[in-house]
C-alpha positions as CSV (number, residue, x, y, z in Angstrom):
1,X,-1.4,-33.0,-5.6
2,X,-3.7,-30.8,-3.4
3,X,-4.0,-33.7,-1.0
4,X,-0.2,-33.6,-0.8
5,X,-0.2,-30.0,0.1
6,X,-2.6,-30.7,3.0
7,X,-0.5,-33.5,4.2
8,X,2.8,-31.4,4.1
9,X,1.0,-28.7,6.2
10,X,-0.1,-31.2,8.7
11,X,3.3,-32.9,9.0
12,X,4.9,-29.5,9.6
13,X,2.8,-29.2,12.7
14,X,3.1,-32.7,14.0
15,X,6.9,-33.1,13.7
16,X,8.0,-29.8,15.2
17,X,10.9,-30.5,17.6
18,X,14.1,-29.1,19.1
19,X,16.5,-27.0,17.2
20,X,17.8,-23.4,16.8
21,X,15.1,-21.0,15.4
22,X,15.6,-19.1,12.2
23,X,16.4,-15.4,12.5
24,X,13.6,-13.6,10.7
25,X,15.5,-10.4,10.6
26,X,17.8,-11.9,7.9
27,X,14.9,-12.2,5.5
28,X,12.3,-10.3,3.6
29,X,9.0,-12.1,3.5
30,X,7.3,-11.2,0.2
31,X,4.1,-13.2,1.1
32,X,4.9,-16.1,-1.3
33,X,8.6,-16.3,-1.0
34,X,11.3,-15.2,1.3
35,X,14.5,-13.3,0.2
36,X,17.7,-12.8,2.1
37,X,17.8,-9.1,3.0
38,X,21.5,-8.5,2.4
39,X,21.2,-9.8,-1.2
40,X,18.0,-7.9,-2.1
41,X,17.9,-4.5,-3.6
42,X,15.4,-2.4,-1.7
43,X,14.6,1.1,-0.4
44,X,13.6,1.3,3.2
45,X,11.9,4.1,5.2
46,X,11.6,4.2,9.0
47,X,8.0,4.4,10.4
48,X,9.1,7.2,12.8
49,X,10.0,9.4,9.7
50,X,6.3,9.3,8.7
51,X,4.5,10.0,12.0
52,X,4.2,13.8,11.9
53,X,2.4,14.0,8.5
54,X,-1.5,13.8,8.6
55,X,-2.9,11.2,6.1
56,X,-5.5,8.5,5.8
57,X,-3.7,6.4,3.1
58,X,0.0,5.4,3.6
59,X,0.8,6.1,0.0
60,X,0.3,9.7,0.6
61,X,3.2,9.7,3.0
62,X,5.8,7.4,1.1
63,X,5.5,8.5,-2.4
64,X,8.1,11.3,-2.0
65,X,10.5,8.6,-0.7
66,X,9.8,6.0,-3.5
67,X,8.8,7.0,-7.0
68,X,7.1,10.3,-6.5
69,X,3.7,10.8,-8.3
70,X,4.1,7.4,-9.9
71,X,3.5,5.8,-6.5
72,X,-0.3,5.9,-6.1
73,X,-2.7,3.9,-4.0
74,X,-3.7,1.8,-6.9
75,X,-0.2,0.9,-8.0
76,X,1.0,-0.4,-4.7
77,X,0.5,-3.9,-3.3
78,X,1.2,-4.0,0.5
79,X,2.5,-7.1,2.3
80,X,2.2,-6.6,6.1
81,X,4.5,-8.8,8.2
82,X,4.4,-11.4,5.4
83,X,0.5,-11.3,5.1
84,X,-1.0,-10.6,1.7
85,X,-4.4,-10.0,3.0
86,X,-3.8,-7.2,5.6
87,X,-4.9,-3.7,4.6
88,X,-2.1,-1.4,5.8
89,X,-4.5,1.5,6.5
90,X,-6.1,-0.6,9.2
91,X,-2.8,0.1,11.2
92,X,-1.9,3.3,12.7
93,X,1.3,4.9,11.5
94,X,2.6,4.6,15.1
95,X,2.4,0.8,14.7
96,X,4.7,0.8,11.8
97,X,8.5,-0.1,12.2
98,X,9.7,0.3,8.6
99,X,8.4,0.4,5.0
100,X,10.4,-1.3,2.3
101,X,10.0,-1.0,-1.5
102,X,11.2,-4.2,-3.2
103,X,13.4,-3.6,-6.3
104,X,13.4,-7.2,-7.5
105,X,11.4,-9.2,-10.1
106,X,10.4,-11.6,-7.2
107,X,7.8,-9.0,-6.5
108,X,5.8,-10.3,-9.4
109,X,5.8,-13.8,-7.8
110,X,4.0,-12.3,-4.8
111,X,1.3,-10.6,-6.8
112,X,2.8,-7.2,-7.8
113,X,1.9,-7.8,-11.5
114,X,1.5,-5.3,-14.3
115,X,3.0,-2.1,-12.9
116,X,2.3,-2.6,-9.2
117,X,5.1,-1.9,-6.8
118,X,5.5,-4.3,-4.0
119,X,5.9,-2.6,-0.5
120,X,6.6,-4.5,2.6
121,X,5.5,-3.2,6.0
122,X,7.0,-4.4,9.2
123,X,5.0,-3.5,12.3
124,X,6.4,-2.9,15.9
125,X,6.7,-6.2,17.7
126,X,10.2,-6.5,19.1
127,X,11.8,-4.1,21.6
128,X,14.5,-4.4,24.1
129,X,12.4,-2.9,27.0
130,X,10.3,-5.0,29.4
131,X,7.2,-2.9,29.1
132,X,6.0,0.4,27.9
133,X,3.1,2.7,27.1
134,X,2.9,5.2,24.3
135,X,0.3,7.9,23.5
136,X,0.1,10.3,20.6
137,X,-2.3,12.7,19.0
138,X,-2.8,15.2,16.1
139,X,-5.1,18.2,15.6
140,X,-5.1,19.8,12.2
141,X,-7.3,22.4,10.5
142,X,-8.2,21.3,6.9
143,X,-8.9,23.6,4.0
144,X,-8.9,23.3,0.3
145,X,-7.5,25.5,-2.5
146,X,-9.0,25.8,-6.0
147,X,-7.4,23.9,-8.9
148,X,-4.9,25.8,-10.8
149,X,-6.4,28.1,-13.4
150,X,-9.9,27.6,-12.0
151,X,-12.4,29.9,-10.3
152,X,-11.5,30.5,-6.7
153,X,-14.4,29.5,-4.5
154,X,-14.4,29.6,-0.8
155,X,-14.0,26.3,1.1
156,X,-15.2,25.3,4.5
157,X,-12.6,24.7,7.2
158,X,-12.8,21.5,9.1
159,X,-10.7,19.3,11.5
160,X,-8.5,16.4,11.0
161,X,-7.6,14.7,14.3
162,X,-6.4,11.4,15.6
163,X,-5.6,9.9,19.0
164,X,-3.4,6.8,19.8
165,X,-2.6,4.7,22.8
166,X,-0.6,1.5,23.0
167,X,0.8,-0.8,25.7
168,X,3.1,-3.7,25.6
169,X,4.9,-6.1,27.9
170,X,7.7,-8.5,27.2
171,X,8.3,-11.6,29.4
172,X,10.8,-14.3,29.0
173,X,8.4,-16.7,27.2
174,X,5.5,-14.3,26.5
175,X,5.2,-10.9,24.7
176,X,1.9,-9.1,24.1
177,X,0.7,-5.7,23.1
178,X,-2.4,-3.7,22.1
179,X,-2.8,-0.4,20.3
180,X,-6.0,1.8,20.0
181,X,-6.4,4.6,17.5
182,X,-9.2,6.9,16.4
183,X,-9.0,9.0,13.2
184,X,-11.4,11.6,11.8
185,X,-10.9,13.4,8.5
186,X,-13.3,15.8,6.8
187,X,-13.3,16.7,3.1
188,X,-13.6,20.5,2.7
189,X,-16.6,21.6,0.7
190,X,-17.2,24.7,-1.4
191,X,-19.2,27.4,0.3
192,X,-22.4,28.6,-1.6
193,X,-25.8,29.8,-0.7
194,X,-27.5,26.9,-2.5
195,X,-26.1,23.8,-0.7
196,X,-25.6,22.9,2.9
197,X,-23.4,20.1,4.2
198,X,-24.5,18.9,7.6
199,X,-22.3,16.9,8.2
200,X,-19.9,17.2,5.2
201,X,-18.3,14.1,3.7
202,X,-16.1,12.6,6.6
203,X,-14.3,9.4,7.8
204,X,-14.6,8.1,11.2
205,X,-12.0,5.3,11.5
206,X,-11.3,3.2,14.6
207,X,-8.3,0.9,14.6
208,X,-7.4,-1.9,17.2
209,X,-4.4,-4.0,16.7
210,X,-3.3,-6.7,19.3
211,X,-0.7,-9.4,19.3
212,X,0.5,-12.1,21.5
213,X,3.7,-14.1,21.0
214,X,4.6,-17.1,23.1
215,X,6.9,-20.1,23.1
216,X,5.3,-23.5,23.0
217,X,7.8,-25.8,24.4
218,X,11.5,-24.7,24.2
219,X,11.8,-24.3,20.5
220,X,8.5,-23.4,18.9
221,X,7.0,-19.9,18.8
222,X,3.4,-19.0,18.1
223,X,2.2,-15.5,17.2
224,X,-1.4,-14.4,17.2
225,X,-2.5,-11.2,15.6
226,X,-6.0,-9.6,15.7
227,X,-6.8,-6.4,13.8
228,X,-10.2,-4.7,13.9
229,X,-10.9,-1.4,12.0
230,X,-14.5,-0.4,11.8
231,X,-14.9,2.7,9.6
232,X,-17.8,4.9,8.6
233,X,-17.8,7.4,5.8
234,X,-20.9,9.6,5.5
235,X,-22.3,12.9,4.4
236,X,-25.6,14.8,4.1
237,X,-26.2,17.4,1.5
238,X,-29.4,19.6,1.1
239,X,-30.2,22.4,-1.4
240,X,-32.2,25.4,-0.6
241,X,-33.5,26.6,-3.9
242,X,-37.3,27.0,-3.8
243,X,-37.7,25.4,-7.1
244,X,-35.5,22.4,-6.3
245,X,-35.2,21.2,-2.8
246,X,-33.2,18.0,-2.2
247,X,-31.8,16.1,0.7
248,X,-29.1,13.5,0.0
249,X,-27.5,11.2,2.6
250,X,-24.7,8.7,2.0
251,X,-23.3,6.2,4.6
252,X,-20.7,3.6,4.0
253,X,-19.6,1.1,6.8
254,X,-16.6,-1.2,6.7
255,X,-16.1,-3.3,9.8
256,X,-12.7,-4.7,8.7
257,X,-11.6,-7.6,10.8
258,X,-8.2,-9.2,10.2
259,X,-7.1,-12.3,12.5
260,X,-4.0,-14.2,11.7
261,X,-2.0,-16.9,13.4
262,X,1.7,-18.0,12.8
263,X,3.6,-20.9,14.1
264,X,7.3,-21.0,13.8
265,X,9.0,-24.4,14.5
266,X,11.9,-26.5,13.6
267,X,11.5,-30.1,12.4
268,X,15.2,-31.0,12.4
269,X,18.4,-29.1,12.9
270,X,18.7,-26.3,10.3
271,X,15.2,-27.3,9.0
272,X,12.8,-24.5,9.8
273,X,9.0,-24.3,9.3
274,X,6.6,-21.3,9.3
275,X,2.9,-22.1,9.1
276,X,0.5,-19.1,8.9
277,X,-3.3,-18.7,8.5
278,X,-5.0,-15.5,7.8
279,X,-8.7,-14.7,7.3
280,X,-10.7,-11.7,6.3
281,X,-14.4,-11.8,6.3
282,X,-14.6,-8.5,4.5
283,X,-18.2,-7.3,5.1
284,X,-19.4,-3.8,4.1
285,X,-22.5,-1.9,3.4
286,X,-23.5,1.3,1.7
287,X,-26.9,3.3,2.1
288,X,-27.9,6.2,-0.2
289,X,-31.1,8.1,-0.1
290,X,-32.3,11.1,-2.1
291,X,-35.5,13.0,-1.4
292,X,-36.4,15.9,-3.6
293,X,-39.1,18.5,-4.5
294,X,-38.9,19.9,-8.0
295,X,-41.1,22.9,-9.4
296,X,-41.1,23.6,-13.0
297,X,-43.5,26.3,-13.9
298,X,-47.0,25.0,-12.6
299,X,-45.8,21.4,-12.6
300,X,-44.3,19.9,-9.4
301,X,-43.3,16.4,-8.3
302,X,-41.5,14.7,-5.5
303,X,-38.8,12.0,-5.7
304,X,-37.7,9.5,-3.2
305,X,-34.8,7.2,-4.0
306,X,-33.1,4.8,-1.8
307,X,-30.2,2.4,-2.6
308,X,-28.9,-0.2,-0.2
309,X,-25.9,-2.3,-1.1
310,X,-24.0,-5.0,0.8
311,X,-20.5,-6.2,-0.2
312,X,-18.6,-9.1,1.0
313,X,-15.0,-10.2,0.1
314,X,-14.2,-13.3,2.1
315,X,-10.6,-14.6,1.9
316,X,-8.8,-17.4,3.7
317,X,-5.1,-18.0,3.1
318,X,-3.2,-20.9,4.6
319,X,0.6,-20.8,3.9
320,X,3.4,-23.1,4.9
321,X,7.2,-22.2,4.3
322,X,9.7,-24.9,4.8
323,X,13.4,-24.1,4.6
324,X,16.7,-25.9,5.2
325,X,20.2,-24.4,5.3
326,X,23.4,-26.5,4.7
327,X,26.7,-24.9,5.6
328,X,29.7,-25.8,3.2
329,X,32.4,-23.7,4.8
330,X,32.1,-20.1,3.4
331,X,29.3,-21.3,1.0
332,X,25.7,-22.0,2.1
333,X,23.0,-23.9,0.3
334,X,19.4,-23.2,1.1
335,X,16.5,-24.9,-0.4
336,X,13.0,-23.9,0.5
337,X,9.4,-24.8,-0.4
338,X,6.5,-22.5,-0.1
339,X,3.0,-23.9,-0.1
340,X,-0.1,-21.7,-0.3
341,X,-3.9,-22.5,-0.3
342,X,-6.3,-19.5,-0.9
343,X,-10.1,-19.4,-0.9
344,X,-11.8,-16.3,-2.2
345,X,-15.5,-15.5,-2.4
346,X,-17.0,-12.2,-3.4
347,X,-20.6,-11.1,-3.2
348,X,-22.6,-8.0,-3.9
349,X,-26.3,-7.4,-3.3
350,X,-27.9,-4.0,-4.3
351,X,-31.6,-3.0,-3.5
352,X,-33.1,0.1,-4.9
353,X,-36.4,1.8,-4.3
354,X,-37.8,4.8,-6.1
355,X,-41.0,6.6,-5.8
356,X,-42.3,9.5,-8.1
357,X,-45.2,11.6,-6.9
358,X,-46.7,14.2,-9.3
359,X,-49.7,16.4,-9.5
360,X,-51.8,13.9,-11.5
361,X,-51.7,11.5,-8.6
362,X,-49.8,8.8,-10.3
363,X,-47.5,7.2,-7.9
364,X,-45.3,4.8,-9.8
365,X,-43.1,2.7,-7.4
366,X,-39.9,1.1,-8.9
367,X,-38.0,-1.5,-7.1
368,X,-35.1,-3.6,-8.2
369,X,-32.6,-6.1,-6.8
370,X,-29.3,-7.0,-8.4
371,X,-26.9,-9.8,-7.1
372,X,-23.4,-10.7,-8.2
373,X,-21.3,-13.5,-7.0
374,X,-17.7,-14.4,-7.7
375,X,-16.4,-17.6,-6.4
376,X,-15.7,-19.5,-4.4
377,X,-12.3,-19.6,-6.0
378,X,-9.7,-22.1,-4.7
379,X,-6.1,-21.5,-5.5
380,X,-3.3,-23.9,-4.8
381,X,0.3,-22.7,-5.3
382,X,3.7,-24.3,-4.8
383,X,6.9,-22.4,-4.9
384,X,10.1,-24.3,-4.6
385,X,13.4,-22.4,-4.7
386,X,17.1,-23.0,-4.1
387,X,19.6,-20.3,-2.8
388,X,23.3,-20.5,-3.0
389,X,25.3,-17.7,-1.4
390,X,28.9,-17.1,-0.4
391,X,29.4,-15.1,2.7
392,X,28.0,-11.6,2.2
393,X,29.5,-11.3,-1.2
394,X,27.5,-13.5,-3.8
395,X,24.1,-15.0,-4.0
396,X,21.8,-16.6,-6.6
397,X,18.2,-17.8,-5.9
398,X,16.2,-19.7,-8.6
399,X,13.0,-21.6,-8.6
400,X,9.4,-21.5,-10.0
401,X,5.9,-20.9,-9.0
402,X,3.6,-23.8,-9.8
403,X,-0.2,-23.2,-10.2
404,X,-2.0,-26.4,-9.0
405,X,-5.5,-25.0,-9.1
406,X,-8.4,-26.3,-11.2
407,X,-7.7,-26.0,-14.9
408,X,-10.4,-23.9,-16.4
409,X,-8.8,-23.4,-19.8
410,X,-6.3,-25.3,-22.0
411,X,-4.3,-22.1,-22.4
412,X,-4.0,-21.6,-18.6
413,X,-0.4,-21.0,-17.7
414,X,0.9,-23.1,-14.8
415,X,4.6,-22.8,-14.4
416,X,6.2,-19.3,-13.6
417,X,10.0,-19.5,-13.3
418,X,12.2,-16.9,-11.5
419,X,15.9,-16.2,-10.8
420,X,17.6,-13.6,-8.8
421,X,21.4,-12.9,-8.2
422,X,23.6,-10.3,-6.6
423,X,27.4,-9.7,-6.4
424,X,29.4,-7.3,-4.2
425,X,32.1,-6.4,-6.6
426,X,34.3,-4.4,-4.2
427,X,34.3,-7.1,-1.5
428,X,35.1,-9.8,-4.0
429,X,38.5,-8.4,-4.3
430,X,38.8,-6.6,-1.0
431,X,36.8,-8.7,1.6
432,X,37.5,-6.3,4.4
433,X,36.5,-3.2,2.5
434,X,34.2,-0.9,4.5
435,X,32.6,0.4,1.2
436,X,30.4,-1.8,-0.9
437,X,29.4,-1.9,-4.6
438,X,26.6,-4.5,-5.1
439,X,25.2,-5.5,-8.5
440,X,21.8,-7.0,-8.8
441,X,19.7,-8.8,-11.5
442,X,16.5,-10.7,-11.4
443,X,13.9,-12.1,-13.8
444,X,10.5,-13.6,-13.1
445,X,7.2,-14.4,-14.8
446,X,3.9,-14.1,-13.1
447,X,0.2,-14.5,-13.4
448,X,-3.0,-13.2,-11.9
449,X,-3.8,-15.2,-8.7
450,X,-6.7,-13.0,-7.5
451,X,-4.5,-10.9,-5.1
452,X,-7.3,-8.6,-4.0
453,X,-7.0,-6.7,-0.8
454,X,-10.1,-5.4,1.1
455,X,-9.2,-1.8,1.7
456,X,-10.7,1.0,3.7
457,X,-12.1,3.9,1.7
458,X,-10.6,7.3,1.8
459,X,-10.6,10.6,-0.1
460,X,-7.4,9.9,-2.1
461,X,-7.9,9.9,-5.9
462,X,-6.9,6.6,-7.5
463,X,-4.3,8.0,-9.9
464,X,-3.9,11.7,-8.9
465,X,-2.2,13.3,-10.7
466,X,-0.1,11.2,-13.1
467,X,-1.6,8.3,-15.1
468,X,1.7,7.1,-16.4
469,X,1.6,4.0,-14.3
470,X,-1.4,1.8,-15.1
471,X,-3.7,0.9,-12.2
472,X,-4.0,-2.8,-11.4
473,X,-6.6,-4.6,-13.6
474,X,-6.9,-8.3,-13.5
475,X,-8.6,-11.0,-15.6
476,X,-5.8,-11.8,-18.1
477,X,-5.6,-15.3,-16.6
478,X,-4.0,-17.0,-19.6
479,X,-1.1,-14.6,-19.7
480,X,2.3,-15.1,-18.3
481,X,3.7,-11.7,-17.6
482,X,7.5,-10.9,-17.6
483,X,9.5,-8.7,-15.4
484,X,13.3,-8.1,-15.5
485,X,15.4,-5.9,-13.1
486,X,19.0,-4.9,-12.9
487,X,20.6,-2.4,-10.6
488,X,23.5,-1.4,-8.4
489,X,23.8,0.0,-4.9
490,X,26.9,1.8,-3.6
491,X,27.6,2.3,0.1
492,X,30.4,4.3,1.5
493,X,31.4,6.7,4.3
494,X,30.6,4.1,7.0
495,X,27.2,3.6,5.3
496,X,26.4,7.2,5.5
497,X,26.2,7.4,1.8
498,X,24.0,5.3,-0.3
499,X,23.5,5.5,-4.1
500,X,20.7,3.2,-5.4
501,X,20.0,2.7,-9.2
502,X,17.5,0.3,-10.5
503,X,16.1,-0.5,-14.0
504,X,12.9,-2.4,-14.4
505,X,11.3,-3.9,-17.6
506,X,7.9,-5.3,-17.7
507,X,5.8,-7.1,-20.3
508,X,2.1,-7.5,-19.5
509,X,-1.5,-6.9,-20.5
510,X,-3.8,-4.2,-19.2
511,X,-7.4,-3.1,-19.8
512,X,-8.5,-0.6,-22.4
513,X,-12.0,0.4,-23.3
514,X,-12.9,0.7,-27.0
515,X,-16.1,2.6,-27.8
516,X,-17.8,1.2,-30.8
517,X,-20.9,2.7,-32.6
518,X,-23.6,3.2,-31.7
519,X,-23.3,2.7,-28.0
520,X,-21.2,-0.3,-27.5
521,X,-18.2,-0.6,-25.3
522,X,-15.7,-3.4,-25.5
523,X,-12.8,-4.1,-23.1
524,X,-9.6,-5.3,-24.6
525,X,-6.4,-6.5,-23.0
526,X,-3.6,-5.1,-25.3
527,X,0.1,-6.0,-24.9
528,X,2.0,-3.4,-22.9
529,X,5.7,-2.9,-22.2
530,X,7.1,-0.5,-19.5
531,X,10.7,0.7,-18.9
532,X,11.5,2.2,-15.5
533,X,14.7,3.8,-14.3
534,X,15.0,4.8,-10.7
535,X,17.9,6.7,-9.0
536,X,18.0,7.4,-5.3
537,X,20.7,9.1,-3.3
538,X,20.5,9.1,0.5
539,X,23.2,10.7,2.7
540,X,23.6,11.3,6.4
541,X,25.2,14.7,6.0
542,X,25.6,15.1,9.8
543,X,25.8,12.2,12.2
544,X,26.9,13.1,15.7
545,X,25.6,12.7,19.2
546,X,24.1,16.2,19.2
547,X,23.1,16.5,15.5
548,X,21.8,14.2,12.6
549,X,20.7,15.2,9.1
550,X,19.4,12.7,6.8
551,X,18.7,13.8,3.2
552,X,17.4,11.7,0.3
553,X,16.6,12.6,-3.3
554,X,15.2,10.3,-5.9
555,X,14.1,10.5,-9.6
556,X,12.1,8.0,-11.6
557,X,11.6,7.9,-15.3
558,X,8.8,5.6,-16.7
559,X,8.2,4.9,-20.4
560,X,5.1,2.9,-21.5
561,X,4.3,1.3,-24.9
562,X,0.9,0.1,-25.6
563,X,0.4,-2.2,-28.7
564,X,-3.2,-1.8,-29.7
565,X,-3.6,-2.6,-33.3
566,X,-7.3,-1.6,-33.2
567,X,-6.2,1.9,-32.4
568,X,-3.0,2.4,-34.4
569,X,-2.1,-0.6,-36.6
570,X,1.5,-1.6,-36.7
571,X,2.6,1.1,-34.1
572,X,2.7,1.6,-30.3
573,X,1.1,4.4,-28.2
574,X,4.0,5.7,-26.1
575,X,3.9,7.8,-23.0
576,X,6.7,8.9,-20.7
577,X,6.9,10.6,-17.2
578,X,9.4,11.8,-14.8
579,X,8.8,12.2,-11.1
580,X,10.5,12.0,-7.7
581,X,10.9,13.5,-4.3
582,X,13.4,15.2,-1.9
583,X,13.1,14.3,1.8
584,X,15.0,15.7,4.8
585,X,15.0,14.8,8.5
586,X,17.1,17.0,10.9
587,X,17.7,16.8,14.5
588,X,19.8,19.2,16.6
589,X,19.8,18.4,20.3
590,X,16.1,18.5,21.1
591,X,14.9,20.3,18.0
592,X,13.3,18.2,15.2
593,X,12.9,19.4,11.6
594,X,11.4,17.7,8.5
595,X,10.7,18.7,4.9
596,X,9.3,16.6,1.9
597,X,9.1,17.9,-1.6
598,X,7.3,16.1,-4.5
599,X,8.1,17.0,-8.0
600,X,7.0,16.2,-11.6
601,X,9.0,17.9,-14.4
602,X,7.7,18.2,-17.9
603,X,4.2,17.7,-16.8
604,X,1.8,18.0,-19.8
605,X,-0.6,20.8,-19.4
606,X,-3.7,21.0,-21.5
607,X,-5.2,24.3,-22.6
608,X,-8.6,24.5,-24.2
609,X,-9.9,27.2,-26.5
610,X,-13.1,27.4,-28.5
611,X,-11.3,26.2,-31.6
612,X,-8.6,23.8,-30.4
613,X,-6.6,22.0,-27.7
614,X,-3.0,22.8,-27.0
615,X,-0.5,20.7,-24.9
616,X,2.3,22.5,-23.1
617,X,5.0,21.3,-20.7
618,X,5.5,22.7,-17.2
619,X,7.5,21.8,-14.1
620,X,5.2,20.9,-11.2
621,X,6.3,20.6,-7.5
622,X,4.5,20.3,-4.1
623,X,5.8,21.1,-0.6
624,X,4.2,18.0,0.7
625,X,5.4,17.9,4.3
626,X,6.9,20.5,6.7
627,X,7.3,20.3,10.4
628,X,9.2,21.5,13.4
629,X,9.2,20.0,16.9
630,X,10.9,19.7,20.3
631,X,11.7,16.4,22.1
632,X,12.6,16.5,25.8
633,X,15.6,14.2,26.5
634,X,15.8,14.5,30.3
635,X,13.9,15.4,33.3
636,X,10.2,14.6,34.1
637,X,9.2,15.2,30.5
638,X,11.8,12.9,29.0
639,X,10.3,11.2,26.0
640,X,7.6,13.8,25.2
641,X,7.6,15.3,21.7
642,X,5.5,18.2,20.5
643,X,5.5,19.6,17.0
644,X,3.7,21.9,14.6
645,X,3.3,20.6,11.0
646,X,1.6,21.5,7.7
647,X,0.9,19.4,4.6
648,X,0.6,20.7,1.0
649,X,1.5,24.1,2.1
650,X,2.5,25.3,-1.4
651,X,2.7,24.1,-4.9
652,X,3.3,25.2,-8.5
653,X,0.6,27.5,-9.9
654,X,0.0,25.9,-13.3
655,X,-0.2,22.2,-12.4
656,X,-1.7,20.4,-9.3
657,X,0.1,17.6,-7.6
658,X,-2.5,17.3,-4.9
659,X,-6.3,17.4,-4.8
660,X,-6.2,20.9,-3.2
661,X,-6.5,19.9,0.5
662,X,-4.2,21.6,3.0
663,X,-3.5,20.8,6.6
664,X,-2.1,23.0,9.4
665,X,-1.8,21.8,13.0
666,X,0.0,20.4,16.0
667,X,0.8,17.0,17.4
668,X,2.4,15.2,20.3
669,X,3.9,11.8,21.2
670,X,4.8,10.5,24.6
671,X,6.5,7.0,25.2
672,X,7.4,5.7,28.6
673,X,9.4,2.5,28.7
674,X,10.5,0.2,31.6
675,X,14.1,-1.1,31.3
């Protein structure tokens, strides 16, 4: 069967010929399957609405738009331009066209298993202008506040800054562009007389993205993308206590390289083919060293420790998507076949060196080397599906994902069915209605197919502050996880009002550690169920030539049940959480305003005393993003935008929704386009 997959991919290349190309703007590419956009429940954010907030991880900017504090960097799986391997943080925010949360069980087919949210990112590629140049920059002072209820130390003030430049040109048969970005962020450190940070923990991140799109012949299109994001995270800390002098240095390097190639062609009329190849070598290294002098009474000794580690996560994905559409009057039938080959190999090598010099003259030297290897793992996936839709009113899509990889266990699951449907109730009876009431439902099973992304490091906590959503944890290979969604979207007022409700039920396994006496820890994979309700309301309160005001508010309720008989026999451990956000974007003539608020009602606050621990509820909130700016619309400065912004300006005093970092600064953006 694997030979058949290779043959199909080759045939797709050989027999490309004349026909009309498929319109990609009609589809959402989830990485392993494509869905028609008009029949898929989703929440979309414009990239331009995120540009004025300083951040190093995109999740920091989108959580108030999606599911509040339940959207964390470890519960989001990103697919960039249909590519499952790309790290979104290797792209500048200025390269992003839009961000889309998929509210459909098909997310699990593309690797968003357990409680992961599938977020699609579309980068800027298509524009109506012939050529253009764009530059942008930000300069922010960064500080830090003490945690709620904690001692209030003084923190150092440092700088967050980034600079961006892009150029593009569109010709009749050739389009190309390149963007360059440098970002530096510094983590504020507590001031004291005992420690010195020179330099403090910081990130230096360079990002280069280049693309070239060209027509091969009259009907085939090739797109080449090259991304390179070398990053360095480092710090040096020294202590000045005469009895304990130490010098610690840490350096982590990640030269992330992400090339990909896509060929869109047509085999026959209405028979389209997309072949894509993506590769990530994933090389990284970390160096740590500690030198110390310790004096205890009359005894003294010196310590020198060095740890060097090298990591490599090498991934190759070859994917072919074949689709055909048959017009049957107002009805359309669309079969498709998605073929994927994935090769993954992971290595880690750690070398340590330790020397202890004491007064007795004994100089024991300890060295050690550890080596771990995973793979190579070869995964073969086949995903056939059939879509039937009637105008823009009704749709049903069904199919299955077939795992054709090597069978390593008799219990290994191979077949994962799915189905999705939608119906516009209002337009069923009134086809010309301007309003729309769409109902959605979907069901899918999924498994763990080693969907690991090589991501750049940052300062963002994995699950700060809410742990209601489980972080991704793989290895339950023999399980078939279930996901069901249902929802409704209401559009009215010439699409100025949108109400989006979705319900999601998941059945999966996650990892739990059980500590056994005397010092033994065992990892279990207990059965879990989650129930998530999300309601989002977005309205264009004002929409005129001179003024626009977009306001959106959302709330998400998540309930988890963990069935762990080794903890509570015959019962489930239950947790619940509420969270959401309120976002606003306002423009009046040349004036720009924006405000994002993150909230977490009924947050559990733990209080400790010498005798007991009490739990109380409190309402937590965070003024996450606030800015004001001015954009010239005519004259020599046309296209120039300047603004002042702040991040995490204020929050509730009893419960922290951030890690304490605050940003105050200014920014600009200037774009010149040739018509």
